[in-house]
N, C-alpha and C positions, 0 to 999 in steps of 0.2 A: 307784251312780253315782260316778265319779271323773274330774274334768277339770282341765286347766290352761288358763288364758287370760290375756289382757292386761287389767289392772285397769281402764284407762280405757274400753275398749270395753264391759266388763261394767257399769261404773258408768253409762255413757251409756244403755245399753239398760234397765237396771233402773230408772233414774230416770224414763224415759218410762212404763214399765209401772206403777211404784208409784203414779203420780198417778191412775191409773184404778182402782186397787183400791177396793173399797167399804169405807167406814168403818162396818162393820155388827157390832153387838154380838150379835145373835141368830144370825147366820150368819158365824162367824169365818173360814170358808174363803174368803169374799169379801175378807178383808183380806190374803190370801196372793197370792203369785205362784207359778206353776208352772214349774219348771225341767225340761226334757227334753233329755237329751244323747244324740246318736246321729249316726253318719256325719260326724264332725269338725265337728258343729254343735251349738250350744246354743240351743234354742228357749225363749224367755221369754214366758209368757202371764199375762195379768191380765184380770179382768172385774168389773164391778159389776152385771151382768145387763142394764144399759142399754147399756153400751159394752164392747167386748172388744178386746184388742190382742195381737198376736203379733210378736215381734222375734227375728230369728235372727242370731247372731254366730259367726264361726269360732273353734273351740277345739280343743285337743288332748284327744280322748276316750280316757282310759285304760280306763274301764269305763262302758258306757252305762247309762242308768237315768233315773229321774225322782223329783222330790221337791217338795212344796209347803211354803213357809215364809212367815212374815210379811214382806210387802214393805217396810214401813217399817223394820223391824229390819235386814234385809239391806242396804237402801240406805243407811241411816245409818252402818252399820259400814263398808261399802266406800267410800263417798264421803269418809270421814274418814281413810282410809289415804293417807299422803302420801309415804312413803319407799320404797314398793315398786311395781314396774311389773308384776309377775306375781302371780297369785293362784290358789289351788287350792281347788276345791269337792269335798267327798267326803262321801258318806253313811256315817255311823258310828253303828251301833246304832239306826238309824231316824231319826236327826237329821242336820242339815247341819253339817259341820265346814268352816269357812272359815279358810284359813291363808295367810300370806305369810311372807316371810323373818323379819319382826320381830314378828308377832302372829298370834294365832289365836282363834277363837270357835266355840262350839257353839250352833247356833240350833235351837230346838224345831221339829219338823216336824208337819204336819197330814196326814190321810189323802188321798192322791192321788185316790182314787176319788170323793171328795166334791167335787172341783173341777169346776165346770160346764163343759160344752162351749162353745167359742166358735164361733158360726155361720160357715160358709163360704158366702158369698153367690154363688150361681150365676146368671148373667145371660146372656141371649141377645144383648144389645146393650150390652156394656161400652163405655165411652168414656174418653178421656183429657182431663185438665183441667190447665192450668198452675197450679201451686200458688200463685204470687203473686196471680193473678187470683181463685182460689178464696178465699184468705184475705181479699183486699180486698173481695170480695162479702159474705162473712160479717160482717166487721167493720163494714161500712157500714150494716148493719141490725140487728145483734145487740142493741143497747141498746134497741130499740123493742119487743122481745118482752115479754110479760107474765111477771112473776116468780111469779105464782100458777099452780098447776097445776089449778085448778078447771075451767078450760076448756083442755084440752091443746092444742087447735089454736092458741090465742093464746100458749101457752108454747112455741112452736116457730118455726123458721125455714123459710119456703117456699123451695124451689128448683124452678124450673120452666123448661121449654124454650120459647123463642119465636124461631123462625126462626134467625138467626145469633147470638142472645144466650142466655145463661142468666140468668134473673131471680131475684134474691134479694129477699125481702120479709119484714117482721115488723110486727106491730101488737099493742098492748095495749088497743085500742079508743079510746084518747085521742090517739094519734099513730100514724103509719105511715111506714115507710121502705121505699123500693124502689131497688135498684141493679141495673143491667144490665151484664154483663160479656160482651164478645165472645168466643165460643168456637166457631169454625167446625168444630172437630174432633169436637164432641159429636154424639150420636145423639138422635133425637126421643124424649122421654120425658114421662110425665105428671108432675103436681106431686108433690113429695116434701116431707114435713114432718118435720124433724129437731128433737128436743127442744133448746131453746136451751142448756140446761145441758150437753148433750153437745157442742154446737158449740164452746164454749170449749176443751174438752179436745182436740177434733179439731184446732183451730188450733194449740194448744201442741205437739201431737204431730208435725205436719207442717211447722212453720214454718221448719225448717232445710233443707228439701228445695228444691233450686234449679231443678228442671225440672218434669216432669209427673207426676201420679199417675194410676193407672188406677182408674176408678170402676165399681162393680158395684151393680146395683139389683135388688131383688125387692119383693114386696108388704109384707114385714115388716122388711127390713134394707137399709142402704146401707153399702158398704165402700169404703175407699180403700187402694190397694196401691202400694208403691214399693220395688223391690228386695227387701230382707229385712224390710220393715215392712208390717204389715197391721193396719188398725183398722176395726172395724165398729160401727155404731150402730143401735139400734132406730129405726123411723120411726113417726110418729103415724098412726093410722087415722082420717081425717077430711077435711073439705073446708075449705080456707082461704077466708076471706071474699072475696067478689067486690068488691074495693076499687075497681076501675076506675069503678064507678058513682058513687062519692062524690067523685071528683076533679072539682073545679069546672070547668065548661066556659066560663062567662061571667065572665071576669075584669073587674071594674069599677075596681079600684085596684091600682097596682103601685109598689113601692119598690125602687130599686137602690142598694145601700149596700156599702161596703167591709166585707169579712168581719171584719177585725180591729177596725174601729170598732164594729160591732154587738156583737161579743164583749165588748169593753171596756165599752160602754154597758150591756149586760145585767148584767155583773158588778157594776158600780157600783150600778145600779138594785136589784139583789137585796139589797144591804146594807139597804135601806129597805123591802123587801117584807114583806107580812104572813105569817102562818103558812101560808098556802096558796101562797106563792111567786108571788103574782099581780103581773104587770107589765101596764101598759096602754099600748097603741100608739095614738098620735094621728097620723093621716096627713091632711095638709091640702094638696092640690095647689094650691089657690088661693093659699095663702101660701108655697108651696114649702117646706113644713116637715114634718119627721118627728121626733117626740119620744117618749120613753119616760118614763112617770111611775110612781112607786110611793109608797105611804104606809103607815106602820105607827104606830099610836097610841103604842106604847111606845118607838119609836126616832126617828121623824121622817118626813120625806118628801123626795123627790128628783125633779127634772125634768132629763132628759138630752136635749139637742138634738143630733141627728146630721146630718152632711152627707150628703145623699142626693139622688137624682133621683126625683121623685115625679110620678105622673100619674094621672088618673082622678077618682074621686069621693072626697069626704071620708069618713073612717071612724074610729071609736073602738072599739077591741076589746081584750079582755083575754086573757092567756095565762098558763099556768104557766111560769115562768122555766126550770125544769129541762128541760121538754119541748122547748124551743127550743134551748138551748145544747148539748144532747147531740148534735145532728146535725152540728155543724161539723167534727167529726173526719172525716166522710165527704165533705166538700166540699174539693176541691183548688183551686178557682177563688179569685181574690183578691176578686172582687165577688159579691154574693149578690142574688138577686131574691126579693122577698116579694110574693105575689099574693093579693088578697082579692076575694071576690065578694059577701059578705054578712056581717052580724054573727053569724049563726048557722051559718055554713059554715066549713070548715077553711081555714087559711092554707096556701098552697103555697110551699115554700122550694126553690129550686134554685141551683146555681152558675151564674153567667152563662156562656152558651155551652157548658153541659154538660148534655146530654140524658140522660146515663146515670144520674143520681141524682134522685130525687123524694122530698120529705118533706112530709107533711101533719100539721098540729097543730090539734086541735079547740079552739075558744075556750072560755074559762071563763064560767060563768053569773055574772052580776053580782049 
């Protein structure tokens, strides 16, 4: 293999691919990226077996061929080249020679035949999705996923079709987030469960795409394709919890408060929270009062009265501070609605006049 290409284009592509390489001691080939040169194109591949990526860039192919090298070594070298616009990649005695006008390096290669195949997802019903909407849906729920993989279904993001919406949801059993994104161009499909750790990489890979991606689905994989970029992820084989049945139907108490006031109140309250990050909500419609209290034997205690519109029945209920404050990044509205039905049932958080986002938080045991 022997090619010439523009340094910035190569650094951009390798930067995306290198993030997906597996940091694997027992399988060093997963630390590599595969370079394949043919037909005036360089195809750059990387995989960690959960995720796979292919990026194509135009190059001058002097001699076609392929080679596998450490992704981090190649990226670190190329990204630190500052004075040269062009770069040459050449296989020399089985290793990769990387040279510019001012510098050159020889990078150890690995057997190309050991590099895993990246699945090509074939789907009878591919559909397109606006990238901004896709990322918004993922980010609105990602933080609610379980970080433990003991129950893979809870360590995943649900993507499901519902009439003119695509529904994104995640839960760790203590809280649940649901976001609906209008997507009339999509096709009907069953629920998809994408490992949450893969979703973060998918977001970073596609976040600079301005228009639509094409989405392909089968029983084992989901893939996103746009021009010369292709990324595929394993999907979880399982059934997401039927969370609709735990959404309270009989709301007995409601609080409407400015989002920024609630955020500030929670942050102040958390200074005095105990080791379980417990905050206590006191809602008294009779006194038109909404306050948050916290107490820590080693620090002190705090009472924070917030201006709010309250109605319904009086309630005193405890929550984990972190589980509440995480959701505000997904709410665009200036005002927030907090709904309660019982001391033992979840609180429902929504943006006022925003039916696209729903957040449930389970109360803490006293």
